[in-house]
C-alpha positions in Angstrom: 0.0 0.0 0.0 1.2 3.6 -0.3 1.3 3.8 3.5 3.7 0.8 3.6 5.8 2.2 0.8 6.1 5.5 2.7 6.9 3.7 5.9 9.7 1.6 4.2 11.2 4.8 2.7 10.9 6.5 6.1 12.8 3.6 7.7 15.7 4.1 5.3 14.9 2.1 2.2 16.5 3.7 -0.9 14.2 1.6 -3.2 10.9 -0.1 -2.3 9.8 -3.4 -3.9 6.2 -3.4 -5.1 4.7 -6.9 -5.4 2.8 -8.3 -7.2 3.3 -5.9 -10.0 1.1 -7.5 -12.6 -1.9 -7.6 -10.2 -1.4 -3.9 -9.4 -0.3 -2.8 -12.9 1.7 0.1 -14.2 -1.1 2.5 -13.4 -0.7 1.8 -9.7 3.0 2.7 -10.0 2.1 6.0 -11.7 -0.6 6.8 -9.2 1.5 6.1 -6.1 4.3 8.2 -7.5 2.0 11.2 -7.8 2.3 12.1 -4.1 5.4 9.9 -3.5 7.6 10.9 -6.4 10.7 11.1 -4.2 10.5 7.3 -3.5 12.1 4.9 -6.0 9.8 2.0 -6.7 10.8 -1.5 -8.0 7.9 -3.5 -9.3 8.4 -7.3 -9.2 6.2 -10.3 -9.9 5.2 -11.1 -13.4 7.6 -8.6 -15.0 8.5 -9.9 -18.5 9.8 -8.8 -21.9 6.4 -7.6 -23.0 5.7 -5.3 -20.0 8.9 -4.2 -18.3 9.3 -1.0 -20.2 5.7 -0.1 -19.4 6.6 -0.1 -15.7 9.7 2.0 -16.4 7.5 4.5 -18.4 5.1 4.6 -15.4 8.0 5.9 -13.2 9.6 2.8 -11.8 13.3 3.2 -11.2 14.0 -0.4 -11.8 12.1 -3.7 -12.3 12.7 -7.1 -10.8 12.6 -9.9 -13.4 13.0 -13.5 -12.2 11.6 -16.5 -13.9 11.1 -14.8 -17.2 14.8 -13.9 -17.3 15.9 -17.3 -16.1 13.4 -19.9 -17.6 13.8 -23.2 -15.7 13.5 -25.2 -18.9 16.4 -23.4 -20.5 18.5 -23.7 -17.4 17.7 -27.4 -17.0 18.7 -28.0 -20.7 21.8 -25.8 -20.3 20.8 -24.0 -23.6 23.1 -21.1 -23.1 22.6 -19.8 -26.6 18.9 -19.6 -26.0 19.6 -17.7 -22.8 21.8 -15.3 -24.7 19.0 -14.8 -27.2 16.6 -13.9 -24.3 19.0 -11.4 -22.8 19.5 -9.9 -26.3 15.8 -9.4 -26.6 15.6 -7.6 -23.2 18.6 -5.5 -24.1 17.1 -4.6 -27.5 13.7 -3.7 -25.9 15.4 -1.5 -23.3 17.4 0.3 -25.9 14.3 0.9 -27.9 12.6 2.2 -24.8 15.5 4.6 -24.2 15.4 5.8 -27.8 11.7 6.8 -27.4 12.5 8.9 -24.3 14.9 11.1 -26.2 
């Protein structure tokens, strides 16, 4: 909740994790940052290639990506080339996002 976010910041957190991000959505991040723009938010939970830049555009300072960045099936099969491909997709998406901000 915004109260918990504010309390965490008041206790010294430099960034506050917001979970579950996909349930709350990028609009939640944008709305919370209205009155709390001095707090850095890090949405986690369900962040993936298709939505991570939407959270950044909403004002998140970072995002937490877990299982979408490290798919269990790829790790189990040790398909490092596929893992590189995934990382390249994220990097490309982020670069495109940065280009649109300029």
